[in-house]
C-alpha positions in Angstrom: 61.1 101.7 3.4 61.1 99.4 6.4 59.2 100.5 9.4 61.1 100.6 12.6 59.4 98.5 15.3 59.0 100.7 18.4 60.8 99.4 21.5 58.6 97.8 24.2 58.2 100.0 27.2 60.2 98.9 30.2 58.1 97.2 32.9 58.5 98.8 36.3 58.3 97.3 39.8 57.2 93.9 38.6 55.7 91.9 35.8 52.3 90.9 34.7 50.7 87.4 34.6 47.4 86.9 32.9 46.8 90.7 32.9 47.5 91.0 36.7 50.4 92.9 38.2 53.0 90.8 40.0 54.6 92.7 43.0 58.3 92.6 43.4 59.9 92.4 46.9 63.6 93.0 47.6 64.7 90.3 50.0 68.5 90.9 49.9 68.5 92.2 53.5 65.9 89.9 54.9 68.4 87.6 56.7 66.6 85.8 59.6 63.3 86.8 58.1 64.0 85.1 54.7 62.3 81.8 55.4 58.9 83.1 56.4 59.1 85.9 53.8 59.9 83.5 51.0 57.0 81.2 52.0 54.6 84.2 51.8 55.9 85.4 48.4 55.5 81.9 47.0 51.9 81.7 48.2 51.1 85.1 46.8 52.9 84.4 43.5 55.0 87.6 43.9 58.5 88.0 42.5 61.5 87.9 44.8 64.6 90.0 44.2 67.6 88.6 46.0 70.4 90.5 44.3 69.9 93.8 46.2 70.5 95.8 43.0 66.9 96.2 41.8 65.7 99.8 41.6 62.1 99.0 40.8 60.9 96.9 43.7 57.6 97.6 45.4 58.7 96.6 48.9 62.2 96.4 50.5 62.3 94.0 53.4 65.1 94.6 55.9 65.7 92.4 59.0 67.1 95.1 61.3 67.2 98.8 60.4 66.1 101.2 57.8 69.6 102.0 56.6 70.4 98.6 55.1 71.4 97.6 51.6 70.2 99.4 48.5 68.8 102.9 49.2 67.0 103.4 45.9 63.6 103.1 47.7 64.2 106.6 49.1 63.6 108.1 45.7 60.8 105.8 44.3 57.3 104.9 45.3 58.4 101.8 47.0 57.9 101.1 50.7 60.4 99.7 53.2 59.5 97.7 56.3 61.5 99.8 58.8 61.2 103.4 60.0 64.4 105.5 60.4 65.6 105.6 63.9 63.1 103.0 65.3 65.7 100.7 66.8 67.3 103.6 68.8 63.9 105.0 69.9 62.8 101.6 71.3 66.0 100.8 73.3 65.0 100.5 76.9 66.6 103.8 78.0 65.2 105.9 75.1 61.7 104.3 75.3 61.6 105.0 79.1 62.6 108.6 78.6 59.8 109.1 76.1 57.3 107.4 78.4 58.5 109.4 81.4 57.9 112.7 79.5 54.3 111.6 78.9 53.9 110.4 82.5 55.1 113.8 83.7 52.3 115.4 81.7 49.6 112.7 82.0 50.4 110.6 85.2 47.1 108.8 85.2 47.3 107.8 81.6 50.8 106.4 81.8 50.8 104.1 84.8 51.2 100.9 82.8 55.0 100.5 83.2 57.1 100.1 86.3 59.0 102.9 88.1 62.3 103.1 86.3 65.8 104.6 86.8 68.6 105.1 84.3 72.0 103.9 85.4 74.6 105.2 86.1 72.9 108.5 85.5 70.3 108.2 88.3 72.2 105.8 90.5 72.0 108.2 93.5 68.2 108.6 93.1 67.8 104.8 92.8 69.8 104.2 96.0 67.8 106.7 98.0 64.5 105.2 96.7 65.6 101.6 97.5 66.7 102.5 101.0 63.4 104.3 101.6 61.4 101.3 100.3 63.3 98.8 102.4 62.8 100.9 105.5 59.0 100.8 104.8 59.2 97.1 104.1 60.8 96.4 107.5 58.2 98.6 109.3 55.4 96.6 107.6 57.2 93.3 108.1 57.0 92.3 104.5 59.7 91.0 102.1 62.2 93.6 100.8 61.4 95.2 97.5 63.2 93.6 94.6 64.5 95.3 91.5 65.4 94.0 88.0 68.4 95.4 86.1 68.4 95.4 82.3 71.1 96.6 79.8 69.5 99.3 77.6 70.7 97.7 74.3 70.2 94.1 75.5 68.0 91.5 73.9 66.9 87.9 74.4 67.3 88.2 78.2 71.0 88.8 77.9 72.5 90.7 80.9 69.3 90.8 83.0 69.5 90.1 86.8 67.6 90.7 90.0 68.9 92.6 93.0 67.7 93.9 96.4 70.8 95.8 97.5 71.6 98.7 95.1 75.3 98.0 95.8 74.9 94.8 93.8 74.5 96.8 90.6 77.5 96.0 88.4 78.5 99.4 87.2 79.9 99.4 83.6 80.2 101.8 80.7 77.1 100.1 79.3 73.8 102.0 80.1 71.2 100.1 82.1 67.7 100.6 83.4 66.6 99.3 86.8 62.9 98.8 87.6 60.7 97.6 90.4 60.2 93.9 89.9 56.6 92.8 89.4 56.5 90.3 92.2 52.9 89.3 92.0 52.5 88.1 88.4 49.6 86.1 87.1 50.4 82.4 86.9 49.1 79.5 84.8 49.8 76.1 86.2 52.2 77.8 88.7 54.4 79.3 86.0 55.1 82.9 85.2 54.6 84.0 81.6 54.7 87.1 79.4 52.9 88.0 76.2 54.4 89.0 72.8 51.9 91.1 70.9 52.6 92.1 67.3 51.7 95.6 66.1 51.9 97.1 62.6 52.7 100.8 62.4 51.6 101.5 58.9 51.6 105.3 58.4 52.8 108.4 60.1 50.8 110.9 58.1 48.1 110.2 59.3 49.2 107.8 62.1 47.7 104.3 61.6 48.3 101.4 64.1 47.1 97.9 63.5 47.0 95.0 66.0 47.6 91.5 64.9 44.9 89.1 66.2 47.3 86.4 67.4 50.4 86.5 69.6 52.9 84.3 71.5 52.9 83.5 75.2 56.3 82.5 76.6 56.4 80.6 79.9 59.1 80.2 82.5 60.2 76.6 83.1 60.4 76.5 86.9 57.4 77.1 89.2 57.2 80.6 90.4 58.0 81.7 94.0 58.1 85.3 95.2 61.7 86.6 95.1 63.8 85.9 98.1 67.5 86.0 99.0 67.8 82.3 98.0 66.1 82.4 94.6 67.0 85.8 93.0 69.5 83.9 90.8 67.0 81.4 89.4 66.7 82.6 85.8 64.2 79.9 84.7 61.8 81.0 87.5 61.9 84.8 87.2 62.6 85.4 83.5 60.3 84.3 80.7 62.5 85.0 77.7 62.4 82.1 75.2 66.1 82.4 74.4 66.9 81.7 78.1 64.3 79.1 78.9 64.9 77.0 75.8 68.1 75.8 77.6 66.1 74.5 80.5 65.6 70.8 80.9 61.9 71.5 81.6 61.3 73.3 78.3 58.4 71.8 76.4 58.2 72.4 72.6 54.7 72.9 71.2 53.3 70.6 68.6 50.3 71.0 66.2 48.3 68.6 68.4 49.0 70.0 71.9 49.9 73.4 73.2 48.1 73.3 76.5 51.2 72.5 78.5 53.8 73.9 76.1 56.4 76.5 77.1 55.3 78.6 74.1 51.6 78.9 73.3 49.2 80.9 71.1 47.7 84.0 72.7 44.2 83.0 71.8 44.7 79.7 73.7 45.9 81.5 76.8 43.0 84.0 76.7 40.7 80.9 76.6 42.6 79.4 79.6 42.3 82.7 81.5 38.6 82.9 80.9 38.3 79.9 83.3 39.9 82.1 86.1 38.2 85.4 85.3 34.9 86.6 83.9 34.5 87.5 80.3 34.2 91.2 81.2 37.5 91.1 83.0 39.3 89.4 80.1 37.8 91.9 77.6 38.9 94.8 79.8 42.4 93.5 79.9 42.5 93.3 76.1 41.2 96.9 75.9 43.9 98.1 78.3 46.5 96.4 76.1 45.2 98.3 73.1 45.3 101.6 75.0 48.8 100.8 76.2 50.0 100.2 72.6 48.5 103.5 71.4 49.9 105.5 74.2 53.3 104.0 73.9 53.5 104.7 70.1 52.2 108.3 70.7 55.1 108.7 73.2 57.7 107.9 70.5 55.8 109.4 67.6 57.3 112.9 67.9 60.9 111.6 67.6 59.9 109.2 64.9 58.6 112.1 62.8 61.8 114.0 63.3 63.9 110.9 62.4 61.8 110.5 59.3 62.1 114.0 57.9 65.9 113.9 58.7 66.3 110.8 56.6 63.9 111.2 53.7 63.0 114.1 51.4 60.9 116.8 53.2 58.6 117.1 50.3 57.2 113.6 50.6 54.5 112.5 52.9 55.5 110.4 55.8 54.0 107.2 54.4 57.0 105.5 52.8 57.7 103.1 55.7 55.9 100.5 57.8 57.1 98.3 60.6 56.1 95.3 62.7 57.1 95.8 66.3 56.7 93.5 69.3 55.2 94.5 72.6 56.2 92.4 75.6 53.6 92.5 78.4 53.1 90.8 81.7 49.8 90.5 83.5 49.6 91.0 87.3 47.5 88.6 89.5 44.7 91.2 89.1 44.8 90.9 85.3 46.4 94.3 84.9 48.8 94.5 81.9 52.2 96.0 82.5 54.6 96.9 79.7 58.0 95.2 79.9 59.6 96.5 76.7 59.0 97.0 73.0 61.1 95.2 70.4 61.8 97.0 67.1 62.8 93.7 65.5 60.7 90.9 66.9 61.9 87.5 65.8 60.1 86.2 62.7 62.0 82.9 62.7 59.8 79.8 62.2 62.3 77.3 63.4 64.4 76.6 66.5 67.8 75.2 67.3 67.7 71.7 68.7 70.5 69.7 70.2 70.8 66.3 68.7 72.2 63.1 70.2 75.7 64.0 69.1 75.5 67.3 71.0 75.3 69.5 67.9 72.6 72.1 67.4 70.5 71.7 64.4 67.6 73.7 63.0 64.2 72.2 63.4 60.8 73.6 62.2 58.6 75.2 64.8 54.9 74.6 63.9 53.6 77.1 66.4 55.9 79.9 65.2 54.9 79.3 61.6 51.2 79.2 62.5 51.6 82.7 64.1 54.2 84.5 62.1 53.4 83.4 58.6 49.9 85.0 58.5 51.4 88.1 60.2 53.9 88.6 57.4 51.4 87.5 54.7 48.7 89.9 55.7 51.2 92.7 56.1 52.5 92.3 52.6 49.0 92.1 51.1 48.0 95.2 53.0 51.0 97.2 51.8 50.1 96.4 48.2 46.4 97.0 48.7 47.2 100.6 49.8 49.5 101.0 46.9 46.8 99.8 44.6 44.6 102.6 45.9 47.2 105.2 44.9 47.8 103.5 41.5 44.4 102.0 40.6 45.6 101.1 37.1 47.6 98.3 38.6 45.7 95.1 39.4 47.6 93.2 42.1 47.6 89.5 42.5 45.9 88.6 45.8 43.1 90.9 44.7 40.6 88.9 46.8 41.0 91.4 49.6 40.2 94.5 47.4 36.5 94.2 48.1 37.1 94.9 51.8 38.1 98.5 51.0 36.2 99.5 47.9 33.4 101.3 49.7 35.7 102.8 52.3 37.8 104.4 49.5 34.9 106.3 48.1 33.7 107.5 51.6 37.2 108.5 52.6 37.9 110.5 49.4 34.6 112.5 49.9 35.1 113.1 53.6 38.8 114.0 53.2 38.0 116.7 50.7 35.4 118.3 53.0 37.3 118.0 56.2 40.6 119.3 54.9 39.1 122.6 53.8 37.0 123.0 57.0 39.9 122.3 59.4 42.3 124.6 57.4 39.9 127.5 57.3 38.9 127.3 61.0 42.5 126.8 62.3 44.2 129.5 60.2 41.4 132.1 60.5 41.3 131.9 64.3 45.1 131.8 64.5 45.5 134.9 62.3 42.9 137.0 64.0 44.2 136.3 67.5 47.9 136.7 66.8 48.2 139.5 64.2 49.3 142.0 66.8 51.7 139.5 68.5 53.8 139.2 65.4 54.3 143.0 65.2 55.8 143.3 68.7 59.5 144.0 69.0 61.2 142.7 72.2 63.2 145.5 73.8 66.4 143.6 74.8 67.1 141.5 71.7 70.6 140.7 70.4 71.5 141.0 66.7 70.4 137.4 66.3 66.9 138.0 67.6 66.6 141.3 65.7 67.5 139.5 62.4 64.9 136.7 63.1 62.2 139.2 64.0 62.9 141.4 61.0 62.5 138.4 58.8 59.2 137.6 60.4 57.9 141.2 60.0 59.0 141.3 56.3 57.0 138.1 55.7 53.9 139.6 57.2 54.2 142.8 55.3 54.2 140.9 52.0 50.7 139.6 52.8 49.5 143.3 52.9 47.1 142.7 55.7 45.6 139.9 57.9 42.1 140.5 56.5 43.3 140.1 53.0 45.1 136.9 53.9 42.0 135.5 55.5 39.9 136.4 52.5 42.5 134.6 50.3 42.0 131.5 52.4 38.2 131.7 52.1 38.3 132.1 48.3 41.1 129.6 47.6 40.2 125.9 48.4 43.6 124.7 47.1 45.6 126.5 49.7 48.5 124.4 51.0 48.0 122.9 54.4 50.4 123.7 57.2 52.3 121.0 59.1 50.0 121.5 62.1 47.0 121.0 59.8 48.4 117.6 59.0 48.7 116.8 62.7 45.0 117.6 63.1 44.2 115.6 60.0 45.7 112.5 61.7 42.5 111.7 63.5 40.4 111.5 60.4 38.8 108.3 59.2 41.4 106.3 57.2 40.8 104.4 54.0 41.2 100.9 55.4 40.1 99.9 58.9 41.0 96.2 58.8 42.3 93.4 56.6 41.5 90.0 58.0 43.9 89.4 60.9 44.9 93.1 61.2 42.7 95.3 63.3 43.0 99.1 63.3 43.3 100.4 66.9 44.4 104.0 66.0 42.7 106.2 65.0 39.9 105.0 67.2 36.1 105.5 67.0 36.5 108.1 69.7 38.6 110.8 68.0 39.0 112.9 71.2 40.4 110.0 73.3 44.1 110.8 72.7 43.7 114.4 71.6 45.7 115.9 74.5 48.6 113.5 73.9 49.3 115.1 70.6 50.9 118.0 72.5 54.3 116.4 72.0 53.7 116.3 68.3 53.2 120.0 68.3 56.5 120.4 70.0 58.1 118.1 67.4 56.6 120.4 64.7 58.3 123.4 66.4 61.6 121.5 66.4 61.3 120.4 62.7 60.5 124.0 61.7 63.3 125.6 63.6 66.0 122.9 63.1 65.4 120.2 60.5 63.9 122.4 57.8 67.0 124.7 58.1 69.4 121.8 57.5 70.5 121.1 61.0 70.4 117.9 63.0 70.3 119.4 66.5 69.1 122.7 68.0 71.9 125.3 68.3 72.0 128.1 70.9 70.9 130.6 68.3 67.9 128.5 67.3 66.9 128.1 71.0 67.1 131.9 71.4 64.9 132.3 68.3 62.4 129.8 69.8 62.3 131.8 73.1 61.8 135.0 71.1 59.0 134.0 68.9 57.2 132.2 71.8 57.0 135.5 73.7 59.1 134.3 76.6 61.6 137.1 76.7 60.5 139.8 79.3 61.9 141.6 82.3 62.3 138.4 84.3 63.4 136.0 81.5 66.3 137.7 79.6 68.4 136.5 76.8 71.4 135.7 79.1 69.1 133.6 81.3 67.9 131.7 78.2 71.5 131.1 77.2 72.3 129.9 80.6 69.4 127.4 80.5 70.6 126.1 77.1 74.1 125.6 78.4 72.8 123.8 81.5 70.8 121.3 79.5 73.5 120.9 76.8 76.2 119.8 79.3 73.8 117.7 81.3 72.9 115.6 78.3 76.4 115.5 77.0 77.5 113.9 80.3 74.9 111.0 80.2 74.0 110.3 76.6 76.1 107.5 75.0 76.6 109.4 71.8 76.4 113.1 72.8 76.0 115.9 70.3 78.8 118.4 70.0 76.6 120.9 68.3 73.3 121.3 70.0 70.2 119.8 71.7 68.6 116.6 70.5 64.8 116.6 70.7 64.6 115.0 74.2 67.0 117.6 75.6 64.9 120.3 73.9 61.8 118.9 75.6 63.5 119.3 79.0 64.5 122.8 78.2 61.1 123.7 77.0 59.5 122.4 80.2 61.7 124.4 82.4 61.1 127.6 80.3 57.4 127.0 80.4 57.5 126.7 84.2 59.4 130.0 84.5 57.2 131.9 82.1 53.8 130.6 83.3 54.5 129.8 86.9 50.9 130.8 87.8 49.3 128.3 85.5 49.0 125.7 88.2 50.4 122.6 86.5 53.3 121.8 84.3 50.8 120.6 81.6 49.0 123.9 81.4 52.3 125.8 81.3 53.6 123.7 78.5 50.4 124.1 76.6 50.5 127.9 76.8 54.1 128.1 75.7 53.6 125.5 72.9 50.5 127.2 71.5 52.1 130.6 71.6 55.0 129.3 69.5 52.9 127.2 67.1 50.7 130.2 66.4 53.6 132.2 65.2 55.1 129.4 63.2 51.8 128.7 61.5 51.5 132.3 60.4 55.1 132.4 59.1 54.6 129.1 57.2 51.2 129.9 55.7 52.1 133.4 54.6 
């Protein structure tokens, strides 16, 4: 009897060559990134999937947004190079709102971007400020303050212009931001310039941020003069965008041999040029301030980024399915202080430029400087993604394994430390929380509606199932496999990660000083509240009922803050945001609106705390304690 030959097992996510695993990358949505991406894949010897129908790719590379092309990566172990919602979060208006929230709480830490107004929403406030500044300018006999207007969704310098008179603002249905113009920029050879710095956000849980060791410096093409009534319109003098200045007759393309006078230069070269004007300590301090600016900016958008993530991908998965390269645009003042201009969710990865030939037609021409900077960025990012995957699936031996020695020792140290720290943090956090708040959970508010009574009854039923607080704490002490709460994961974010660097990528968060940004995780705790009360219950925005529940479990309701006043606050915030947001919600409060409502509620409840920060901390901690108990039990 013939023996049936067993079928060969199907190969997943790639093929093997000489016993080594060959990674597969889906490039069907790469678009303008395709040239540099294809060069990197060829160098690595990895397989490119261009059809868009593969369900077993290791990496999905999208050019613009997370929601592109094939969505099978959402249900596999693959990673995609975009985070959900990142484009919207980094639009000028959204980013400024996030930074303003942090500046309200931490004014000294968030002084690295210009004073900004949203138009038309804050047009009246802007006009009053401009009038006041101009009166002060006249008294001091100095030039009138200049402002720069930018469309919120603009890119490549499109729609940007300078004004002094607020009446010159061209009101449209398109949202804009207007900022104080930086009129004393640092110059090189008399030209204004800005810096494009590339940053890799690799994980959310825990957060990991990497800084690429090279960048681009873009120069204006007309010698700078302070803004005046006669030169406000001179785009090639005041704006440094490459997409604008490449049209200038003075634009100088860089070559392999000479970048010193080019209109686009490597960042390392410019740092070297600046070292001739400033001391090495001053230059190093500027670099450190840039790293801190990057970390603080990403911490400002992180709460909403987490919410977008859990809204898009399964809640049961860790928030480590995505990574993204973003571009920070920074200008230096004449005192070498870095100022944030904007953050680009999709920085250009093109390695060519359009050149007008003798016939007047634009043709594509290779750009050596772009290739020299962007190819290593993409190459190292790809290798790093697969190195991390190799740690999770060690049976797979990835081509480009020469980098694996970098992390071998760190993997062992991380695994040992992670096991010890997870148990320790969980025990301490939950034990203290349970002891301090056991009595709080048993209180019944006297003036609750049916909605609040239902919510509180549910909470008390949950506690009664645990029999007693003491028994629950003993359970924690005897059970090392107890599931960690979401807040435990937030605390875990500052632990030492597995990999601290891969060649040209330097980890800048977490830092060697774990307490440096600890206070700035306050907004993450508020995001945790929002996720627990809204997202985990299947909603996209916070309803009035959920806002009441939040006020109830936070212990806000008393003789001075009643349910009707909470409802009134909700309605006030809801209709305010509905009037100004481009795509308003018809069902509830988005996270930024909830933040504003929470701040106002905190000020009412804890008016004696002294500062807004201390009030928000008290309200947030009160709510988090209750939610942690409910979740853990």
